[in-house]
PDB file of N, CA, C and O in Angstrom:
ATOM      1  N   MET A   1      -0.209  -3.471 -21.192  1.00  0.00           N
ATOM      2  CA  MET A   1       0.937  -4.064 -20.530  1.00  0.00           C
ATOM      3  C   MET A   1       0.759  -3.919 -19.019  1.00  0.00           C
ATOM      4  O   MET A   1       0.318  -2.876 -18.535  1.00  0.00           O
ATOM      5  N   ASP A   2       1.094  -4.942 -18.302  1.00  0.00           N
ATOM      6  CA  ASP A   2       0.969  -4.985 -16.853  1.00  0.00           C
ATOM      7  C   ASP A   2       2.122  -4.192 -16.216  1.00  0.00           C
ATOM      8  O   ASP A   2       3.276  -4.618 -16.260  1.00  0.00           O
ATOM      9  N   ASN A   3       1.794  -3.034 -15.625  1.00  0.00           N
ATOM     10  CA  ASN A   3       2.832  -2.175 -15.051  1.00  0.00           C
ATOM     11  C   ASN A   3       3.524  -2.794 -13.840  1.00  0.00           C
ATOM     12  O   ASN A   3       4.720  -2.589 -13.635  1.00  0.00           O
ATOM     13  N   ALA A   4       2.777  -3.550 -13.038  1.00  0.00           N
ATOM     14  CA  ALA A   4       3.390  -4.203 -11.876  1.00  0.00           C
ATOM     15  C   ALA A   4       4.416  -5.237 -12.345  1.00  0.00           C
ATOM     16  O   ALA A   4       5.495  -5.355 -11.764  1.00  0.00           O
ATOM     17  N   MET A   5       4.078  -5.974 -13.384  1.00  0.00           N
ATOM     18  CA  MET A   5       4.997  -6.966 -13.940  1.00  0.00           C
ATOM     19  C   MET A   5       6.228  -6.258 -14.527  1.00  0.00           C
ATOM     20  O   MET A   5       7.357  -6.707 -14.335  1.00  0.00           O
ATOM     21  N   LEU A   6       6.004  -5.173 -15.226  1.00  0.00           N
ATOM     22  CA  LEU A   6       7.101  -4.394 -15.800  1.00  0.00           C
ATOM     23  C   LEU A   6       8.036  -3.908 -14.694  1.00  0.00           C
ATOM     24  O   LEU A   6       9.257  -4.007 -14.821  1.00  0.00           O
ATOM     25  N   ASP A   7       7.466  -3.384 -13.614  1.00  0.00           N
ATOM     26  CA  ASP A   7       8.280  -2.896 -12.499  1.00  0.00           C
ATOM     27  C   ASP A   7       9.093  -4.023 -11.862  1.00  0.00           C
ATOM     28  O   ASP A   7      10.269  -3.840 -11.547  1.00  0.00           O
ATOM     29  N   THR A   8       8.474  -5.180 -11.675  1.00  0.00           N
ATOM     30  CA  THR A   8       9.154  -6.329 -11.068  1.00  0.00           C
ATOM     31  C   THR A   8      10.313  -6.788 -11.938  1.00  0.00           C
ATOM     32  O   THR A   8      11.414  -7.022 -11.439  1.00  0.00           O
ATOM     33  N   LEU A   9      10.069  -6.917 -13.239  1.00  0.00           N
ATOM     34  CA  LEU A   9      11.126  -7.351 -14.161  1.00  0.00           C
ATOM     35  C   LEU A   9      12.241  -6.320 -14.255  1.00  0.00           C
ATOM     36  O   LEU A   9      13.419  -6.676 -14.248  1.00  0.00           O
ATOM     37  N   THR A  10      11.876  -5.048 -14.342  1.00  0.00           N
ATOM     38  CA  THR A  10      12.875  -3.980 -14.433  1.00  0.00           C
ATOM     39  C   THR A  10      13.757  -3.965 -13.192  1.00  0.00           C
ATOM     40  O   THR A  10      14.978  -3.844 -13.295  1.00  0.00           O
ATOM     41  N   GLU A  11      13.142  -4.086 -12.020  1.00  0.00           N
ATOM     42  CA  GLU A  11      13.913  -4.081 -10.781  1.00  0.00           C
ATOM     43  C   GLU A  11      14.875  -5.269 -10.733  1.00  0.00           C
ATOM     44  O   GLU A  11      16.036  -5.107 -10.358  1.00  0.00           O
ATOM     45  N   TYR A  12      14.410  -6.441 -11.103  1.00  0.00           N
ATOM     46  CA  TYR A  12      15.283  -7.621 -11.095  1.00  0.00           C
ATOM     47  C   TYR A  12      16.456  -7.441 -12.059  1.00  0.00           C
ATOM     48  O   TYR A  12      17.609  -7.671 -11.695  1.00  0.00           O
ATOM     49  N   ILE A  13      16.155  -7.033 -13.272  1.00  0.00           N
ATOM     50  CA  ILE A  13      17.202  -6.893 -14.287  1.00  0.00           C
ATOM     51  C   ILE A  13      18.215  -5.828 -13.894  1.00  0.00           C
ATOM     52  O   ILE A  13      19.421  -6.051 -14.003  1.00  0.00           O
ATOM     53  N   THR A  14      17.737  -4.670 -13.437  1.00  0.00           N
ATOM     54  CA  THR A  14      18.668  -3.584 -13.119  1.00  0.00           C
ATOM     55  C   THR A  14      19.480  -3.844 -11.857  1.00  0.00           C
ATOM     56  O   THR A  14      20.645  -3.453 -11.788  1.00  0.00           O
ATOM     57  N   THR A  15      18.890  -4.499 -10.854  1.00  0.00           N
ATOM     58  CA  THR A  15      19.632  -4.726  -9.607  1.00  0.00           C
ATOM     59  C   THR A  15      20.444  -6.008  -9.611  1.00  0.00           C
ATOM     60  O   THR A  15      21.592  -6.004  -9.168  1.00  0.00           O
ATOM     61  N   LYS A  16      19.883  -7.103 -10.099  1.00  0.00           N
ATOM     62  CA  LYS A  16      20.555  -8.401 -10.011  1.00  0.00           C
ATOM     63  C   LYS A  16      21.438  -8.722 -11.213  1.00  0.00           C
ATOM     64  O   LYS A  16      22.491  -9.341 -11.063  1.00  0.00           O
ATOM     65  N   ILE A  17      21.016  -8.305 -12.397  1.00  0.00           N
ATOM     66  CA  ILE A  17      21.784  -8.654 -13.606  1.00  0.00           C
ATOM     67  C   ILE A  17      22.742  -7.529 -14.000  1.00  0.00           C
ATOM     68  O   ILE A  17      23.938  -7.762 -14.175  1.00  0.00           O
ATOM     69  N   LEU A  18      22.219  -6.314 -14.139  1.00  0.00           N
ATOM     70  CA  LEU A  18      23.057  -5.204 -14.585  1.00  0.00           C
ATOM     71  C   LEU A  18      23.846  -4.555 -13.452  1.00  0.00           C
ATOM     72  O   LEU A  18      24.837  -3.867 -13.692  1.00  0.00           O
ATOM     73  N   LYS A  19      23.399  -4.779 -12.211  1.00  0.00           N
ATOM     74  CA  LYS A  19      24.022  -4.160 -11.026  1.00  0.00           C
ATOM     75  C   LYS A  19      24.005  -2.635 -11.130  1.00  0.00           C
ATOM     76  O   LYS A  19      24.948  -1.961 -10.716  1.00  0.00           O
ATOM     77  N   GLN A  20      22.910  -2.103 -11.694  1.00  0.00           N
ATOM     78  CA  GLN A  20      22.708  -0.656 -11.835  1.00  0.00           C
ATOM     79  C   GLN A  20      21.301  -0.322 -11.340  1.00  0.00           C
ATOM     80  O   GLN A  20      20.413  -0.062 -12.152  1.00  0.00           O
ATOM     81  N   PRO A  21      21.082  -0.326 -10.009  1.00  0.00           N
ATOM     82  CA  PRO A  21      19.733  -0.200  -9.453  1.00  0.00           C
ATOM     83  C   PRO A  21      18.939   1.030  -9.911  1.00  0.00           C
ATOM     84  O   PRO A  21      17.712   0.958  -9.983  1.00  0.00           O
ATOM     85  N   GLY A  22      19.573   2.120 -10.213  1.00  0.00           N
ATOM     86  CA  GLY A  22      18.844   3.315 -10.612  1.00  0.00           C
ATOM     87  C   GLY A  22      18.578   3.422 -12.107  1.00  0.00           C
ATOM     88  O   GLY A  22      17.969   4.393 -12.557  1.00  0.00           O
ATOM     89  N   ARG A  23      19.017   2.458 -12.868  1.00  0.00           N
ATOM     90  CA  ARG A  23      18.904   2.509 -14.331  1.00  0.00           C
ATOM     91  C   ARG A  23      17.462   2.323 -14.778  1.00  0.00           C
ATOM     92  O   ARG A  23      16.731   1.494 -14.236  1.00  0.00           O
ATOM     93  N   ALA A  24      17.072   3.094 -15.755  1.00  0.00           N
ATOM     94  CA  ALA A  24      15.741   2.953 -16.351  1.00  0.00           C
ATOM     95  C   ALA A  24      15.850   2.066 -17.582  1.00  0.00           C
ATOM     96  O   ALA A  24      16.810   2.155 -18.348  1.00  0.00           O
ATOM     97  N   LEU A  25      14.853   1.209 -17.758  1.00  0.00           N
ATOM     98  CA  LEU A  25      14.794   0.358 -18.947  1.00  0.00           C
ATOM     99  C   LEU A  25      13.517   0.678 -19.703  1.00  0.00           C
ATOM    100  O   LEU A  25      12.433   0.713 -19.121  1.00  0.00           O
ATOM    101  N   ASN A  26      13.649   0.907 -20.984  1.00  0.00           N
ATOM    102  CA  ASN A  26      12.503   1.115 -21.845  1.00  0.00           C
ATOM    103  C   ASN A  26      11.926  -0.260 -22.180  1.00  0.00           C
ATOM    104  O   ASN A  26      12.690  -1.188 -22.442  1.00  0.00           O
ATOM    105  N   PRO A  27      10.590  -0.419 -22.180  1.00  0.00           N
ATOM    106  CA  PRO A  27       9.998  -1.726 -22.491  1.00  0.00           C
ATOM    107  C   PRO A  27      10.383  -2.280 -23.867  1.00  0.00           C
ATOM    108  O   PRO A  27      10.302  -3.488 -24.089  1.00  0.00           O
ATOM    109  N   GLN A  28      10.803  -1.404 -24.796  1.00  0.00           N
ATOM    110  CA  GLN A  28      11.210  -1.856 -26.129  1.00  0.00           C
ATOM    111  C   GLN A  28      12.728  -1.949 -26.291  1.00  0.00           C
ATOM    112  O   GLN A  28      13.215  -2.256 -27.379  1.00  0.00           O
ATOM    113  N   GLU A  29      13.470  -1.690 -25.230  1.00  0.00           N
ATOM    114  CA  GLU A  29      14.931  -1.726 -25.302  1.00  0.00           C
ATOM    115  C   GLU A  29      15.419  -3.164 -25.490  1.00  0.00           C
ATOM    116  O   GLU A  29      15.039  -4.046 -24.720  1.00  0.00           O
ATOM    117  N   PRO A  30      16.249  -3.409 -26.495  1.00  0.00           N
ATOM    118  CA  PRO A  30      16.745  -4.776 -26.726  1.00  0.00           C
ATOM    119  C   PRO A  30      17.710  -5.207 -25.620  1.00  0.00           C
ATOM    120  O   PRO A  30      18.745  -4.577 -25.402  1.00  0.00           O
ATOM    121  N   LEU A  31      17.360  -6.271 -24.941  1.00  0.00           N
ATOM    122  CA  LEU A  31      18.171  -6.759 -23.832  1.00  0.00           C
ATOM    123  C   LEU A  31      19.266  -7.706 -24.307  1.00  0.00           C
ATOM    124  O   LEU A  31      20.421  -7.583 -23.897  1.00  0.00           O
ATOM    125  N   ILE A  32      18.904  -8.644 -25.167  1.00  0.00           N
ATOM    126  CA  ILE A  32      19.869  -9.637 -25.651  1.00  0.00           C
ATOM    127  C   ILE A  32      20.660  -9.068 -26.831  1.00  0.00           C
ATOM    128  O   ILE A  32      21.889  -9.007 -26.796  1.00  0.00           O
ATOM    129  N   SER A  33      19.941  -8.655 -27.873  1.00  0.00           N
ATOM    130  CA  SER A  33      20.629  -8.146 -29.064  1.00  0.00           C
ATOM    131  C   SER A  33      21.345  -6.826 -28.786  1.00  0.00           C
ATOM    132  O   SER A  33      22.259  -6.448 -29.518  1.00  0.00           O
ATOM    133  N   GLY A  34      20.929  -6.120 -27.720  1.00  0.00           N
ATOM    134  CA  GLY A  34      21.595  -4.885 -27.339  1.00  0.00           C
ATOM    135  C   GLY A  34      22.792  -5.111 -26.429  1.00  0.00           C
ATOM    136  O   GLY A  34      23.484  -4.159 -26.067  1.00  0.00           O
ATOM    137  N   GLY A  35      23.044  -6.369 -26.054  1.00  0.00           N
ATOM    138  CA  GLY A  35      24.210  -6.697 -25.250  1.00  0.00           C
ATOM    139  C   GLY A  35      24.057  -6.473 -23.754  1.00  0.00           C
ATOM    140  O   GLY A  35      25.041  -6.579 -23.022  1.00  0.00           O
ATOM    141  N   LEU A  36      22.861  -6.167 -23.278  1.00  0.00           N
ATOM    142  CA  LEU A  36      22.669  -5.958 -21.843  1.00  0.00           C
ATOM    143  C   LEU A  36      22.650  -7.273 -21.063  1.00  0.00           C
ATOM    144  O   LEU A  36      23.119  -7.335 -19.927  1.00  0.00           O
ATOM    145  N   ILE A  37      22.109  -8.312 -21.676  1.00  0.00           N
ATOM    146  CA  ILE A  37      21.983  -9.608 -21.016  1.00  0.00           C
ATOM    147  C   ILE A  37      22.741 -10.660 -21.823  1.00  0.00           C
ATOM    148  O   ILE A  37      22.527 -10.810 -23.026  1.00  0.00           O
ATOM    149  N   ASP A  38      23.626 -11.382 -21.145  1.00  0.00           N
ATOM    150  CA  ASP A  38      24.351 -12.462 -21.812  1.00  0.00           C
ATOM    151  C   ASP A  38      23.632 -13.790 -21.565  1.00  0.00           C
ATOM    152  O   ASP A  38      22.601 -13.821 -20.892  1.00  0.00           O
ATOM    153  N   SER A  39      24.161 -14.865 -22.095  1.00  0.00           N
ATOM    154  CA  SER A  39      23.478 -16.161 -22.014  1.00  0.00           C
ATOM    155  C   SER A  39      23.335 -16.659 -20.578  1.00  0.00           C
ATOM    156  O   SER A  39      22.338 -17.300 -20.246  1.00  0.00           O
ATOM    157  N   PHE A  40      24.311 -16.375 -19.725  1.00  0.00           N
ATOM    158  CA  PHE A  40      24.213 -16.797 -18.329  1.00  0.00           C
ATOM    159  C   PHE A  40      23.115 -16.031 -17.608  1.00  0.00           C
ATOM    160  O   PHE A  40      22.331 -16.609 -16.855  1.00  0.00           O
ATOM    161  N   SER A  41      23.066 -14.734 -17.844  1.00  0.00           N
ATOM    162  CA  SER A  41      22.035 -13.904 -17.224  1.00  0.00           C
ATOM    163  C   SER A  41      20.655 -14.235 -17.761  1.00  0.00           C
ATOM    164  O   SER A  41      19.659 -14.106 -17.048  1.00  0.00           O
ATOM    165  N   LEU A  42      20.594 -14.654 -18.993  1.00  0.00           N
ATOM    166  CA  LEU A  42      19.322 -15.031 -19.605  1.00  0.00           C
ATOM    167  C   LEU A  42      18.700 -16.220 -18.884  1.00  0.00           C
ATOM    168  O   LEU A  42      17.490 -16.252 -18.663  1.00  0.00           O
ATOM    169  N   VAL A  43      19.514 -17.182 -18.523  1.00  0.00           N
ATOM    170  CA  VAL A  43      19.019 -18.338 -17.775  1.00  0.00           C
ATOM    171  C   VAL A  43      18.529 -17.901 -16.396  1.00  0.00           C
ATOM    172  O   VAL A  43      17.480 -18.352 -15.939  1.00  0.00           O
ATOM    173  N   ASP A  44      19.283 -17.025 -15.734  1.00  0.00           N
ATOM    174  CA  ASP A  44      18.854 -16.498 -14.435  1.00  0.00           C
ATOM    175  C   ASP A  44      17.527 -15.774 -14.548  1.00  0.00           C
ATOM    176  O   ASP A  44      16.651 -15.936 -13.699  1.00  0.00           O
ATOM    177  N   LEU A  45      17.375 -14.974 -15.596  1.00  0.00           N
ATOM    178  CA  LEU A  45      16.133 -14.242 -15.810  1.00  0.00           C
ATOM    179  C   LEU A  45      14.974 -15.198 -16.056  1.00  0.00           C
ATOM    180  O   LEU A  45      13.878 -14.987 -15.535  1.00  0.00           O
ATOM    181  N   ALA A  46      15.199 -16.233 -16.833  1.00  0.00           N
ATOM    182  CA  ALA A  46      14.146 -17.216 -17.106  1.00  0.00           C
ATOM    183  C   ALA A  46      13.712 -17.915 -15.824  1.00  0.00           C
ATOM    184  O   ALA A  46      12.518 -18.120 -15.607  1.00  0.00           O
ATOM    185  N   LEU A  47      14.663 -18.280 -14.978  1.00  0.00           N
ATOM    186  CA  LEU A  47      14.332 -18.918 -13.702  1.00  0.00           C
ATOM    187  C   LEU A  47      13.559 -17.966 -12.797  1.00  0.00           C
ATOM    188  O   LEU A  47      12.615 -18.374 -12.120  1.00  0.00           O
ATOM    189  N   PHE A  48      13.958 -16.708 -12.788  1.00  0.00           N
ATOM    190  CA  PHE A  48      13.241 -15.699 -12.008  1.00  0.00           C
ATOM    191  C   PHE A  48      11.798 -15.572 -12.494  1.00  0.00           C
ATOM    192  O   PHE A  48      10.871 -15.526 -11.686  1.00  0.00           O
ATOM    193  N   VAL A  49      11.610 -15.516 -13.803  1.00  0.00           N
ATOM    194  CA  VAL A  49      10.269 -15.408 -14.388  1.00  0.00           C
ATOM    195  C   VAL A  49       9.419 -16.614 -14.001  1.00  0.00           C
ATOM    196  O   VAL A  49       8.263 -16.467 -13.606  1.00  0.00           O
ATOM    197  N   GLU A  50       9.992 -17.789 -14.115  1.00  0.00           N
ATOM    198  CA  GLU A  50       9.240 -19.005 -13.776  1.00  0.00           C
ATOM    199  C   GLU A  50       8.837 -19.016 -12.302  1.00  0.00           C
ATOM    200  O   GLU A  50       7.695 -19.334 -11.971  1.00  0.00           O
ATOM    201  N   ASP A  51       9.765 -18.671 -11.426  1.00  0.00           N
ATOM    202  CA  ASP A  51       9.491 -18.678  -9.991  1.00  0.00           C
ATOM    203  C   ASP A  51       8.529 -17.567  -9.573  1.00  0.00           C
ATOM    204  O   ASP A  51       7.642 -17.787  -8.748  1.00  0.00           O
ATOM    205  N   THR A  52       8.703 -16.395 -10.135  1.00  0.00           N
ATOM    206  CA  THR A  52       7.916 -15.235  -9.724  1.00  0.00           C
ATOM    207  C   THR A  52       6.513 -15.237 -10.300  1.00  0.00           C
ATOM    208  O   THR A  52       5.554 -14.880  -9.615  1.00  0.00           O
ATOM    209  N   PHE A  53       6.390 -15.636 -11.555  1.00  0.00           N
ATOM    210  CA  PHE A  53       5.098 -15.527 -12.234  1.00  0.00           C
ATOM    211  C   PHE A  53       4.409 -16.873 -12.459  1.00  0.00           C
ATOM    212  O   PHE A  53       3.301 -16.924 -12.992  1.00  0.00           O
ATOM    213  N   GLY A  54       5.065 -17.958 -12.055  1.00  0.00           N
ATOM    214  CA  GLY A  54       4.444 -19.273 -12.133  1.00  0.00           C
ATOM    215  C   GLY A  54       4.164 -19.759 -13.544  1.00  0.00           C
ATOM    216  O   GLY A  54       3.153 -20.415 -13.796  1.00  0.00           O
ATOM    217  N   VAL A  55       5.065 -19.434 -14.460  1.00  0.00           N
ATOM    218  CA  VAL A  55       4.921 -19.882 -15.844  1.00  0.00           C
ATOM    219  C   VAL A  55       6.149 -20.708 -16.228  1.00  0.00           C
ATOM    220  O   VAL A  55       7.192 -20.626 -15.578  1.00  0.00           O
ATOM    221  N   HIS A  56       6.015 -21.494 -17.277  1.00  0.00           N
ATOM    222  CA  HIS A  56       7.143 -22.281 -17.774  1.00  0.00           C
ATOM    223  C   HIS A  56       7.688 -21.635 -19.045  1.00  0.00           C
ATOM    224  O   HIS A  56       6.932 -21.286 -19.952  1.00  0.00           O
ATOM    225  N   ILE A  57       8.999 -21.482 -19.096  1.00  0.00           N
ATOM    226  CA  ILE A  57       9.674 -20.954 -20.276  1.00  0.00           C
ATOM    227  C   ILE A  57      10.486 -22.097 -20.884  1.00  0.00           C
ATOM    228  O   ILE A  57      11.353 -22.666 -20.221  1.00  0.00           O
ATOM    229  N   ASP A  58      10.209 -22.428 -22.130  1.00  0.00           N
ATOM    230  CA  ASP A  58      10.969 -23.470 -22.814  1.00  0.00           C
ATOM    231  C   ASP A  58      12.374 -22.963 -23.142  1.00  0.00           C
ATOM    232  O   ASP A  58      12.573 -21.782 -23.425  1.00  0.00           O
ATOM    233  N   ASP A  59      13.336 -23.874 -23.100  1.00  0.00           N
ATOM    234  CA  ASP A  59      14.713 -23.502 -23.441  1.00  0.00           C
ATOM    235  C   ASP A  59      14.801 -22.904 -24.844  1.00  0.00           C
ATOM    236  O   ASP A  59      15.612 -22.012 -25.093  1.00  0.00           O
ATOM    237  N   THR A  60      13.973 -23.393 -25.750  1.00  0.00           N
ATOM    238  CA  THR A  60      14.001 -22.895 -27.133  1.00  0.00           C
ATOM    239  C   THR A  60      13.512 -21.452 -27.238  1.00  0.00           C
ATOM    240  O   THR A  60      13.726 -20.803 -28.262  1.00  0.00           O
ATOM    241  N   GLU A  61      12.863 -20.948 -26.200  1.00  0.00           N
ATOM    242  CA  GLU A  61      12.367 -19.563 -26.209  1.00  0.00           C
ATOM    243  C   GLU A  61      13.384 -18.564 -25.674  1.00  0.00           C
ATOM    244  O   GLU A  61      13.150 -17.357 -25.719  1.00  0.00           O
ATOM    245  N   LEU A  62      14.492 -19.049 -25.177  1.00  0.00           N
ATOM    246  CA  LEU A  62      15.518 -18.170 -24.627  1.00  0.00           C
ATOM    247  C   LEU A  62      16.400 -17.625 -25.737  1.00  0.00           C
ATOM    248  O   LEU A  62      17.564 -18.002 -25.873  1.00  0.00           O
ATOM    249  N   ASN A  63      15.822 -16.731 -26.528  1.00  0.00           N
ATOM    250  CA  ASN A  63      16.552 -16.133 -27.646  1.00  0.00           C
ATOM    251  C   ASN A  63      16.001 -14.741 -27.927  1.00  0.00           C
ATOM    252  O   ASN A  63      14.985 -14.337 -27.361  1.00  0.00           O
ATOM    253  N   ALA A  64      16.670 -14.029 -28.790  1.00  0.00           N
ATOM    254  CA  ALA A  64      16.307 -12.645 -29.079  1.00  0.00           C
ATOM    255  C   ALA A  64      14.978 -12.499 -29.821  1.00  0.00           C
ATOM    256  O   ALA A  64      14.393 -11.416 -29.811  1.00  0.00           O
ATOM    257  N   SER A  65      14.494 -13.546 -30.453  1.00  0.00           N
ATOM    258  CA  SER A  65      13.235 -13.402 -31.189  1.00  0.00           C
ATOM    259  C   SER A  65      12.008 -13.459 -30.280  1.00  0.00           C
ATOM    260  O   SER A  65      10.943 -12.974 -30.662  1.00  0.00           O
ATOM    261  N   THR A  66      12.132 -14.037 -29.095  1.00  0.00           N
ATOM    262  CA  THR A  66      10.972 -14.114 -28.195  1.00  0.00           C
ATOM    263  C   THR A  66      11.217 -13.483 -26.829  1.00  0.00           C
ATOM    264  O   THR A  66      10.272 -13.284 -26.065  1.00  0.00           O
ATOM    265  N   PHE A  67      12.449 -13.169 -26.514  1.00  0.00           N
ATOM    266  CA  PHE A  67      12.821 -12.799 -25.154  1.00  0.00           C
ATOM    267  C   PHE A  67      13.697 -11.546 -25.127  1.00  0.00           C
ATOM    268  O   PHE A  67      14.391 -11.312 -24.138  1.00  0.00           O
ATOM    269  N   ASP A  68      13.682 -10.737 -26.184  1.00  0.00           N
ATOM    270  CA  ASP A  68      14.659  -9.655 -26.310  1.00  0.00           C
ATOM    271  C   ASP A  68      14.278  -8.377 -25.589  1.00  0.00           C
ATOM    272  O   ASP A  68      15.160  -7.648 -25.137  1.00  0.00           O
ATOM    273  N   THR A  69      13.001  -8.084 -25.466  1.00  0.00           N
ATOM    274  CA  THR A  69      12.583  -6.850 -24.801  1.00  0.00           C
ATOM    275  C   THR A  69      11.654  -7.176 -23.634  1.00  0.00           C
ATOM    276  O   THR A  69      11.083  -8.265 -23.568  1.00  0.00           O
ATOM    277  N   LEU A  70      11.513  -6.239 -22.733  1.00  0.00           N
ATOM    278  CA  LEU A  70      10.573  -6.420 -21.628  1.00  0.00           C
ATOM    279  C   LEU A  70       9.156  -6.582 -22.159  1.00  0.00           C
ATOM    280  O   LEU A  70       8.365  -7.352 -21.614  1.00  0.00           O
ATOM    281  N   GLU A  71       8.846  -5.867 -23.206  1.00  0.00           N
ATOM    282  CA  GLU A  71       7.529  -5.962 -23.829  1.00  0.00           C
ATOM    283  C   GLU A  71       7.256  -7.391 -24.321  1.00  0.00           C
ATOM    284  O   GLU A  71       6.179  -7.935 -24.080  1.00  0.00           O
ATOM    285  N   GLN A  72       8.226  -7.993 -25.006  1.00  0.00           N
ATOM    286  CA  GLN A  72       8.083  -9.372 -25.483  1.00  0.00           C
ATOM    287  C   GLN A  72       7.975 -10.343 -24.315  1.00  0.00           C
ATOM    288  O   GLN A  72       7.173 -11.277 -24.347  1.00  0.00           O
ATOM    289  N   LEU A  73       8.775 -10.121 -23.300  1.00  0.00           N
ATOM    290  CA  LEU A  73       8.781 -11.000 -22.139  1.00  0.00           C
ATOM    291  C   LEU A  73       7.435 -10.951 -21.408  1.00  0.00           C
ATOM    292  O   LEU A  73       6.906 -11.989 -21.010  1.00  0.00           O
ATOM    293  N   ILE A  74       6.894  -9.771 -21.235  1.00  0.00           N
ATOM    294  CA  ILE A  74       5.593  -9.626 -20.576  1.00  0.00           C
ATOM    295  C   ILE A  74       4.496 -10.279 -21.411  1.00  0.00           C
ATOM    296  O   ILE A  74       3.604 -10.921 -20.856  1.00  0.00           O
ATOM    297  N   SER A  75       4.543 -10.127 -22.717  1.00  0.00           N
ATOM    298  CA  SER A  75       3.564 -10.780 -23.588  1.00  0.00           C
ATOM    299  C   SER A  75       3.634 -12.296 -23.455  1.00  0.00           C
ATOM    300  O   SER A  75       2.604 -12.969 -23.429  1.00  0.00           O
ATOM    301  N   LEU A  76       4.847 -12.831 -23.369  1.00  0.00           N
ATOM    302  CA  LEU A  76       5.046 -14.262 -23.207  1.00  0.00           C
ATOM    303  C   LEU A  76       4.469 -14.742 -21.872  1.00  0.00           C
ATOM    304  O   LEU A  76       3.788 -15.766 -21.817  1.00  0.00           O
ATOM    305  N   ILE A  77       4.743 -14.004 -20.810  1.00  0.00           N
ATOM    306  CA  ILE A  77       4.241 -14.356 -19.483  1.00  0.00           C
ATOM    307  C   ILE A  77       2.715 -14.315 -19.468  1.00  0.00           C
ATOM    308  O   ILE A  77       2.068 -15.234 -18.966  1.00  0.00           O
ATOM    309  N   GLU A  78       2.145 -13.244 -20.020  1.00  0.00           N
ATOM    310  CA  GLU A  78       0.680 -13.108 -20.036  1.00  0.00           C
ATOM    311  C   GLU A  78       0.029 -14.214 -20.849  1.00  0.00           C
ATOM    312  O   GLU A  78      -1.053 -14.678 -20.488  1.00  0.00           O
ATOM    313  N   ALA A  79       0.652 -14.644 -21.927  1.00  0.00           N
ATOM    314  CA  ALA A  79       0.104 -15.715 -22.756  1.00  0.00           C
ATOM    315  C   ALA A  79       0.117 -17.050 -22.009  1.00  0.00           C
ATOM    316  O   ALA A  79      -0.720 -17.913 -22.273  1.00  0.00           O
ATOM    317  N   ARG A  80       1.053 -17.222 -21.086  1.00  0.00           N
ATOM    318  CA  ARG A  80       1.182 -18.469 -20.346  1.00  0.00           C
ATOM    319  C   ARG A  80       0.281 -18.549 -19.119  1.00  0.00           C
ATOM    320  O   ARG A  80       0.044 -19.634 -18.587  1.00  0.00           O
ATOM    321  N   ARG A  81      -0.213 -17.418 -18.679  1.00  0.00           N
ATOM    322  CA  ARG A  81      -1.029 -17.415 -17.456  1.00  0.00           C
ATOM    323  C   ARG A  81      -2.398 -17.964 -17.700  1.00  0.00           C
ATOM    324  O   ARG A  81      -3.210 -18.031 -16.777  1.00  0.00           O
TER     325      ARG A  81
END
């Protein structure tokens, strides 16, 4: 797993979405199914991923089966690069 990517995603999620800058996120922690990210925040996160990492995320991928944990998200980004 790319630690720089993990750090970038964690910082964005904790500061911009959760508004808890000091919060730690486990790479396997469920973001959507765990209630941390709602549908509005999910779209913001997808746009951030596309802009920051230069990949395209299909609307159909914005769900808990492909986008629920940081680990899944990083795997998706790496597969698109």
